[in-house]
C-alpha positions as CSV (number, residue, x, y, z in Angstrom):
1,M,-33.6,-21.4,48.0
2,K,-33.9,-23.5,44.8
3,K,-36.0,-20.7,43.3
4,T,-33.4,-18.1,44.2
5,K,-30.6,-20.2,42.6
6,L,-32.7,-20.9,39.5
7,L,-33.5,-17.2,39.2
8,L,-29.8,-16.3,39.6
9,V,-28.7,-18.8,36.9
10,L,-31.4,-17.5,34.5
11,T,-30.4,-13.9,35.2
12,I,-26.7,-14.7,34.5
13,L,-27.5,-16.6,31.3
14,L,-29.7,-13.8,30.0
15,S,-27.0,-11.2,30.9
16,I,-24.4,-13.2,29.0
17,S,-26.6,-13.4,25.9
18,T,-27.5,-9.7,26.2
19,F,-23.9,-8.5,26.5
20,S,-22.7,-10.6,23.6
21,Q,-21.7,-8.4,20.7
22,E,-23.7,-8.8,17.5
23,Q,-21.6,-9.2,14.4
24,P,-22.8,-7.4,11.3
25,E,-24.1,-9.6,8.6
26,N,-21.3,-11.2,6.6
27,S,-18.7,-9.0,8.3
28,S,-16.0,-11.6,8.1
29,S,-16.7,-12.4,4.5
30,E,-17.3,-8.9,3.2
31,N,-15.2,-8.0,0.2
32,F,-13.6,-4.6,0.3
33,N,-12.2,-3.9,-3.2
34,E,-14.1,-2.9,-6.4
35,V,-13.0,-2.4,-10.0
36,K,-15.5,-0.7,-12.4
37,L,-15.5,0.3,-16.0
38,N,-17.6,3.2,-17.3
39,G,-19.6,1.9,-20.2
40,L,-20.9,5.3,-21.2
41,Y,-17.5,6.8,-21.8
42,L,-16.3,3.6,-23.5
43,V,-19.0,4.0,-26.1
44,L,-18.1,7.7,-26.5
45,G,-14.4,6.9,-27.1
46,A,-12.7,7.0,-23.7
47,F,-11.4,4.5,-21.2
48,D,-12.7,5.3,-17.7
49,V,-11.8,2.9,-14.9
50,T,-12.3,3.1,-11.2
51,Y,-10.8,1.4,-8.2
52,E,-12.8,1.7,-4.9
53,R,-11.8,0.6,-1.4
54,I,-14.6,0.0,1.1
55,I,-13.8,1.5,4.6
56,N,-17.0,0.4,6.3
57,Q,-20.7,-0.2,5.5
58,E,-21.3,3.5,5.0
59,S,-18.2,4.9,3.3
60,A,-15.5,4.2,0.8
61,F,-12.7,6.0,-1.1
62,G,-11.5,5.5,-4.6
63,L,-9.6,6.6,-7.6
64,N,-11.1,7.3,-11.1
65,V,-8.9,7.5,-14.2
66,F,-10.1,8.9,-17.6
67,L,-8.0,8.4,-20.8
68,P,-9.5,9.2,-24.2
69,F,-8.7,7.0,-27.2
70,D,-10.9,8.7,-29.8
71,D,-9.4,11.7,-31.5
72,D,-12.5,13.8,-31.2
73,I,-12.4,13.6,-27.4
74,N,-8.6,13.7,-27.3
75,D,-8.7,17.2,-29.0
76,D,-10.3,18.7,-25.9
77,I,-9.4,16.4,-22.9
78,N,-6.1,14.7,-22.4
79,Y,-6.8,12.9,-19.2
80,Y,-8.2,13.3,-15.6
81,I,-7.3,11.5,-12.4
82,S,-10.0,11.9,-9.7
83,P,-9.7,10.7,-6.1
84,Y,-13.0,10.6,-4.2
85,Y,-14.7,9.8,-0.9
86,R,-18.3,8.4,-0.8
87,F,-20.9,8.2,1.9
88,Y,-23.6,5.5,1.3
89,F,-27.2,5.6,2.6
90,G,-28.3,2.1,1.5
91,N,-29.3,-1.0,3.5
92,K,-26.7,-3.2,1.8
93,Y,-23.0,-3.0,2.7
94,A,-21.5,0.1,0.9
95,A,-24.3,0.2,-1.7
96,G,-27.4,2.2,-2.5
97,F,-27.7,6.0,-2.8
98,F,-24.5,7.9,-2.2
99,V,-23.0,11.4,-2.1
100,E,-19.3,12.0,-2.9
101,G,-16.7,14.7,-2.7
102,F,-14.0,14.5,-5.3
103,G,-10.8,16.2,-6.5
104,M,-9.8,16.1,-10.1
105,L,-6.4,16.7,-11.7
106,N,-7.3,17.4,-15.3
107,S,-5.4,18.2,-18.5
108,T,-7.2,19.9,-21.4
109,N,-6.3,21.6,-24.7
110,E,-7.0,25.2,-25.3
111,Y,-6.8,26.5,-28.9
112,I,-5.7,30.1,-29.5
113,Y,-6.7,31.5,-32.8
114,S,-5.1,34.5,-34.4
115,S,-5.6,36.3,-37.7
116,D,-3.7,39.0,-39.6
117,G,-6.6,39.8,-41.8
118,F,-6.0,37.2,-44.5
119,N,-4.5,34.2,-42.7
120,F,-5.8,32.3,-39.7
121,A,-3.5,30.5,-37.4
122,S,-4.2,28.3,-34.4
123,Q,-2.0,27.2,-31.5
124,K,-2.7,24.4,-29.2
125,E,-1.9,24.9,-25.5
126,N,-2.0,22.1,-22.9
127,I,-3.4,23.3,-19.6
128,T,-3.4,21.3,-16.4
129,D,-5.6,22.3,-13.4
130,F,-7.1,20.9,-10.2
131,A,-10.8,20.9,-9.4
132,L,-12.9,20.2,-6.4
133,G,-16.5,19.0,-6.7
134,I,-19.5,17.0,-5.4
135,G,-21.5,14.3,-6.9
136,L,-24.3,11.8,-6.2
137,G,-25.5,8.5,-7.5
138,G,-26.6,4.9,-6.8
139,K,-24.9,1.6,-6.6
140,W,-26.5,-1.8,-6.9
141,I,-24.7,-5.0,-6.1
142,T,-25.7,-8.7,-6.6
143,N,-25.0,-11.4,-4.1
144,S,-22.2,-12.7,-6.3
145,G,-20.4,-9.3,-6.3
146,F,-21.4,-7.8,-9.7
147,I,-22.0,-4.0,-9.6
148,G,-24.1,-1.6,-11.5
149,E,-23.6,2.1,-10.8
150,L,-25.0,5.5,-12.0
151,N,-23.4,8.7,-10.9
152,V,-23.0,12.4,-11.8
153,G,-20.8,15.1,-10.4
154,F,-19.7,18.7,-11.0
155,G,-16.8,20.7,-9.8
156,R,-14.8,23.8,-10.4
157,N,-11.2,24.3,-11.5
158,L,-9.3,26.3,-9.0
159,F,-6.2,27.7,-10.6
160,Q,-6.3,28.4,-14.4
161,N,-9.7,30.0,-14.7
162,D,-8.4,33.3,-16.2
163,R,-6.6,31.5,-19.0
164,Y,-9.2,29.3,-20.6
165,D,-12.9,28.3,-20.8
166,Y,-13.0,25.1,-18.7
167,E,-14.1,26.5,-15.4
168,I,-16.6,23.7,-14.7
169,V,-15.7,20.0,-14.9
170,G,-18.1,17.1,-14.8
171,K,-18.2,13.4,-14.2
172,V,-20.9,11.1,-15.5
173,G,-21.0,7.3,-15.2
174,I,-22.9,4.3,-16.2
175,S,-20.5,1.7,-14.8
176,V,-20.3,-2.0,-14.4
177,G,-17.8,-3.8,-12.2
178,Y,-17.0,-6.4,-9.6
179,R,-16.5,-6.4,-5.8
180,F,-13.7,-8.8,-4.6
């Protein structure tokens, strides 16, 4: 009888420990917001900042804003705003290799040149379009929350392709940031 009671108590204790839910590592203390600055574009003459919100350990969505401050870049591109969704394949929480799908509202300048034989004239036209694209990259994060990221993506403008030369759009990033 004592052996049966002991066996019953051990079985109940083992069942309780087996049915307890495992919490993911650092689930209560995970940070879900990130702000990043693209160092590559900053060197080239444009301000490119990104906000990302972590959904779970495998996915996130974010918004990327590009504003040129150098006149050489501003002659071609006025701005772009790019929302995205990322799926992560790394072992760390929302880090490692990723693929993304993005949309991009972009504004560019198209120059129209005309000539009457002796005089040349140019006219600048501002064209706004929306593109859809895909990208891939990698994100590394330290224990203190600092981020390093490399990414590249390509898309295609959907509406104004017959009016100008910017059918294909691209995003490239060498970014640093912080998760909070």
